[in-house]
N, CA, C and O atoms as a printed pandas DataFrame, in Angstrom:
     atom_number atom_name residue_name chain_id  residue_number  x_coord  y_coord  z_coord
0              1         N          MET        A               1   -1.126  -11.500   -4.947
1              2        CA          MET        A               1   -1.563  -10.116   -5.155
2              3         C          MET        A               1   -0.478   -9.338   -5.901
3              4         O          MET        A               1    0.716   -9.528   -5.668
4              5         N          VAL        A               2   -0.909   -8.484   -6.778
5              6        CA          VAL        A               2    0.035   -7.680   -7.558
6              7         C          VAL        A               2    0.348   -6.405   -6.792
7              8         O          VAL        A               2   -0.557   -5.723   -6.313
8              9         N          GLU        A               3    1.610   -6.091   -6.681
9             10        CA          GLU        A               3    1.998   -4.878   -5.977
10            11         C          GLU        A               3    2.097   -3.723   -6.963
11            12         O          GLU        A               3    2.641   -3.875   -8.057
12            13         N          LEU        A               4    1.567   -2.567   -6.571
13            14        CA          LEU        A               4    1.714   -1.384   -7.404
14            15         C          LEU        A               4    3.106   -0.812   -7.173
15            16         O          LEU        A               4    3.525   -0.607   -6.034
16            17         N          THR        A               5    3.808   -0.560   -8.258
17            18        CA          THR        A               5    5.175   -0.065   -8.106
18            19         C          THR        A               5    5.299    1.403   -8.499
19            20         O          THR        A               5    6.387    1.971   -8.410
20            21         N          GLY        A               6    4.217    2.020   -8.927
21            22        CA          GLY        A               6    4.290    3.429   -9.288
22            23         C          GLY        A               6    3.415    3.766  -10.467
23            24         O          GLY        A               6    2.449    3.061  -10.758
24            25         N          GLU        A               7    3.753    4.846  -11.149
25            26        CA          GLU        A               7    2.938    5.353  -12.245
26            27         C          GLU        A               7    2.788    4.337  -13.377
27            28         O          GLU        A               7    1.738    4.285  -14.017
28            29         N          THR        A               8    3.799    3.544  -13.631
29            30        CA          THR        A               8    3.736    2.613  -14.763
30            31         C          THR        A               8    2.598    1.626  -14.585
31            32         O          THR        A               8    1.935    1.267  -15.558
32            33         N          THR        A               9    2.359    1.181  -13.354
33            34        CA          THR        A               9    1.269    0.241  -13.100
34            35         C          THR        A               9   -0.078    0.914  -13.338
35            36         O          THR        A               9   -0.996    0.303  -13.887
36            37         N          VAL        A              10   -0.192    2.165  -12.927
37            38        CA          VAL        A              10   -1.443    2.899  -13.089
38            39         C          VAL        A              10   -1.832    2.980  -14.562
39            40         O          VAL        A              10   -3.010    2.864  -14.898
40            41         N          HIS        A              11   -0.862    3.175  -15.433
41            42        CA          HIS        A              11   -1.158    3.341  -16.845
42            43         C          HIS        A              11   -1.588    2.050  -17.529
43            44         O          HIS        A              11   -2.088    2.088  -18.653
44            45         N          THR        A              12   -1.403    0.907  -16.871
45            46        CA          THR        A              12   -1.864   -0.342  -17.463
46            47         C          THR        A              12   -3.357   -0.540  -17.223
47            48         O          THR        A              12   -3.976   -1.401  -17.847
48            49         N          LEU        A              13   -3.937    0.248  -16.326
49            50        CA          LEU        A              13   -5.364    0.160  -16.044
50            51         C          LEU        A              13   -6.136    1.067  -16.994
51            52         O          LEU        A              13   -5.556    1.912  -17.675
52            53         N          THR        A              14   -7.463    0.876  -17.030
53            54        CA          THR        A              14   -8.264    1.772  -17.854
54            55         C          THR        A              14   -8.234    3.166  -17.225
55            56         O          THR        A              14   -8.272    3.285  -16.000
56            57         N          PRO        A              15   -8.167    4.223  -18.041
57            58        CA          PRO        A              15   -8.018    5.584  -17.525
58            59         C          PRO        A              15   -9.070    5.971  -16.488
59            60         O          PRO        A              15   -8.759    6.655  -15.513
60            61         N          GLY        A              16  -10.303    5.541  -16.692
61            62        CA          GLY        A              16  -11.365    5.929  -15.773
62            63         C          GLY        A              16  -11.188    5.335  -14.387
63            64         O          GLY        A              16  -11.618    5.926  -13.397
64            65         N          LEU        A              17  -10.551    4.155  -14.308
65            66        CA          LEU        A              17  -10.403    3.478  -13.031
66            67         C          LEU        A              17   -9.043    3.711  -12.392
67            68         O          LEU        A              17   -8.828    3.344  -11.237
68            69         N          ALA        A              18   -8.126    4.317  -13.130
69            70        CA          ALA        A              18   -6.733    4.384  -12.677
70            71         C          ALA        A              18   -6.540    5.235  -11.425
71            72         O          ALA        A              18   -5.905    4.792  -10.468
72            73         N          ALA        A              19   -7.079    6.446  -11.423
73            74        CA          ALA        A              19   -6.712    7.408  -10.390
74            75         C          ALA        A              19   -7.129    6.993   -8.978
75            76         O          ALA        A              19   -6.294    6.936   -8.075
76            77         N          LEU        A              20   -8.402    6.707   -8.788
77            78        CA          LEU        A              20   -8.883    6.492   -7.426
78            79         C          LEU        A              20   -8.354    5.214   -6.775
79            80         O          LEU        A              20   -7.810    5.290   -5.673
80            81         N          PRO        A              21   -8.487    4.040   -7.406
81            82        CA          PRO        A              21   -7.998    2.818   -6.760
82            83         C          PRO        A              21   -6.498    2.866   -6.476
83            84         O          PRO        A              21   -6.049    2.426   -5.417
84            85         N          ALA        A              22   -5.728    3.398   -7.416
85            86        CA          ALA        A              22   -4.280    3.462   -7.213
86            87         C          ALA        A              22   -3.947    4.349   -6.015
87            88         O          ALA        A              22   -3.054    4.034   -5.229
88            89         N          THR        A              23   -4.669    5.458   -5.884
89            90        CA          THR        A              23   -4.435    6.361   -4.755
90            91         C          THR        A              23   -4.829    5.684   -3.451
91            92         O          THR        A              23   -4.125    5.802   -2.448
92            93         N          ALA        A              24   -5.953    4.976   -3.464
93            94        CA          ALA        A              24   -6.414    4.299   -2.249
94            95         C          ALA        A              24   -5.406    3.235   -1.827
95            96         O          ALA        A              24   -5.090    3.114   -0.644
96            97         N          LEU        A              25   -4.900    2.463   -2.790
97            98        CA          LEU        A              25   -3.930    1.425   -2.458
98            99         C          LEU        A              25   -2.635    2.027   -1.951
99           100         O          LEU        A              25   -2.021    1.503   -1.022
100          101         N          SER        A              26   -2.215    3.138   -2.566
101          102        CA          SER        A              26   -0.987    3.798   -2.122
102          103         C          SER        A              26   -1.150    4.314   -0.692
103          104         O          SER        A              26   -0.242    4.180    0.128
104          105         N          ASP        A              27   -2.308    4.902   -0.400
105          106        CA          ASP        A              27   -2.543    5.413    0.944
106          107         C          ASP        A              27   -2.528    4.282    1.957
107          108         O          ASP        A              27   -1.962    4.430    3.040
108          109         N          GLN        A              28   -3.144    3.152    1.622
109          110        CA          GLN        A              28   -3.157    2.013    2.532
110          111         C          GLN        A              28   -1.741    1.502    2.756
111          112         O          GLN        A              28   -1.382    1.137    3.876
112          113         N          GLY        A              29   -0.932    1.474    1.693
113          114        CA          GLY        A              29    0.446    1.024    1.820
114          115         C          GLY        A              29    1.256    1.923    2.736
115          116         O          GLY        A              29    2.055    1.453    3.545
116          117         N          ILE        A              30    1.037    3.230    2.595
117          118        CA          ILE        A              30    1.752    4.188    3.444
118          119         C          ILE        A              30    1.330    4.014    4.898
119          120         O          ILE        A              30    2.168    4.016    5.800
120          121         N          ILE        A              31    0.028    3.865    5.118
121          122        CA          ILE        A              31   -0.473    3.695    6.487
122          123         C          ILE        A              31    0.040    2.384    7.079
123          124         O          ILE        A              31    0.449    2.345    8.240
124          125         N          ALA        A              32    0.019    1.311    6.286
125          126        CA          ALA        A              32    0.484    0.014    6.776
126          127         C          ALA        A              32    1.969    0.070    7.117
127          128         O          ALA        A              32    2.407   -0.490    8.122
128          129         N          THR        A              33    2.735    0.750    6.273
129          130        CA          THR        A              33    4.171    0.865    6.527
130          131         C          THR        A              33    4.432    1.676    7.792
131          132         O          THR        A              33    5.286    1.316    8.602
132          133         N          ALA        A              34    3.700    2.762    7.954
133          134        CA          ALA        A              34    3.882    3.596    9.135
134          135         C          ALA        A              34    3.516    2.822   10.399
135          136         O          ALA        A              34    4.199    2.936   11.416
136          137         N          ALA        A              35    2.450    2.042   10.339
137          138        CA          ALA        A              35    2.028    1.257   11.501
138          139         C          ALA        A              35    3.070    0.191   11.831
139          140         O          ALA        A              35    3.354   -0.060   13.002
140          141         N          ALA        A              36    3.636   -0.432   10.803
141          142        CA          ALA        A              36    4.638   -1.471   11.026
142          143         C          ALA        A              36    5.902   -0.893   11.653
143          144         O          ALA        A              36    6.587   -1.574   12.416
144          145         N          ASP        A              37    6.207    0.355   11.334
145          146        CA          ASP        A              37    7.409    0.991   11.871
146          147         C          ASP        A              37    7.170    1.627   13.240
147          148         O          ASP        A              37    8.112    2.067   13.899
148          149         N          ASP        A              38    5.899    1.673   13.665
149          150        CA          ASP        A              38    5.563    2.305   14.932
150          151         C          ASP        A              38    5.755    1.306   16.074
151          152         O          ASP        A              38    5.065    0.287   16.115
152          153         N          PRO        A              39    6.677    1.575   17.001
153          154        CA          PRO        A              39    6.936    0.643   18.110
154          155         C          PRO        A              39    5.683    0.319   18.913
155          156         O          PRO        A              39    5.557   -0.790   19.432
156          157         N          ALA        A              40    4.760    1.259   19.024
157          158        CA          ALA        A              40    3.554    1.052   19.823
158          159         C          ALA        A              40    2.639   -0.003   19.206
159          160         O          ALA        A              40    1.825   -0.600   19.910
160          161         N          SER        A              41    2.762   -0.241   17.894
161          162        CA          SER        A              41    1.857   -1.179   17.235
162          163         C          SER        A              41    2.503   -2.547   16.987
163          164         O          SER        A              41    1.881   -3.425   16.389
164          165         N          ARG        A              42    3.726   -2.727   17.435
165          166        CA          ARG        A              42    4.418   -3.985   17.138
166          167         C          ARG        A              42    3.729   -5.191   17.748
167          168         O          ARG        A              42    3.827   -6.293   17.210
168          169         N          GLY        A              43    3.041   -5.005   18.848
169          170        CA          GLY        A              43    2.353   -6.132   19.480
170          171         C          GLY        A              43    1.205   -6.654   18.642
171          172         O          GLY        A              43    0.746   -7.777   18.852
172          173         N          GLN        A              44    0.734   -5.859   17.696
173          174        CA          GLN        A              44   -0.410   -6.261   16.882
174          175         C          GLN        A              44   -0.006   -6.664   15.475
175          176         O          GLN        A              44   -0.873   -6.894   14.632
176          177         N          ARG        A              45    1.284   -6.756   15.201
177          178        CA          ARG        A              45    1.734   -7.126   13.856
178          179         C          ARG        A              45    1.382   -8.577   13.561
179          180         O          ARG        A              45    1.484   -9.436   14.437
180          181         N          ARG        A              46    0.968   -8.850   12.324
181          182        CA          ARG        A              46    0.599  -10.202   11.939
182          183         C          ARG        A              46    1.793  -11.012   11.454
183          184         O          ARG        A              46    1.729  -12.240   11.405
184          185         N          PHE        A              47    2.873  -10.341   11.098
185          186        CA          PHE        A              47    4.020  -11.033   10.537
186          187         C          PHE        A              47    5.185  -11.011   11.515
187          188         O          PHE        A              47    5.296  -10.107   12.344
188          189         N          ALA        A              48    6.038  -11.997   11.415
189          190        CA          ALA        A              48    7.199  -12.067   12.300
190          191         C          ALA        A              48    8.138  -10.894   12.015
191          192         O          ALA        A              48    8.240  -10.445   10.873
192          193         N          PRO        A              49    8.813  -10.404   13.034
193          194        CA          PRO        A              49    9.783   -9.310   12.831
194          195         C          PRO        A              49   10.870   -9.722   11.853
195          196         O          PRO        A              49   11.237  -10.895   11.772
196          197         N          ARG        A              50   11.377   -8.756   11.118
197          198        CA          ARG        A              50   12.417   -9.072   10.142
198          199         C          ARG        A              50   13.744   -9.294   10.839
199          200         O          ARG        A              50   14.747   -9.572   10.183
């Protein structure tokens, strides 16, 4: 899977499709990161602790 690294990745997509999918992926990344950092959710993590 290709990781979005910021605005530069968005500009490689077609303009009509750039805004919404990139925002959705960014939001999911933020939520996933917050969940991974939340001690209450560590029991449900799929990956081994770092």
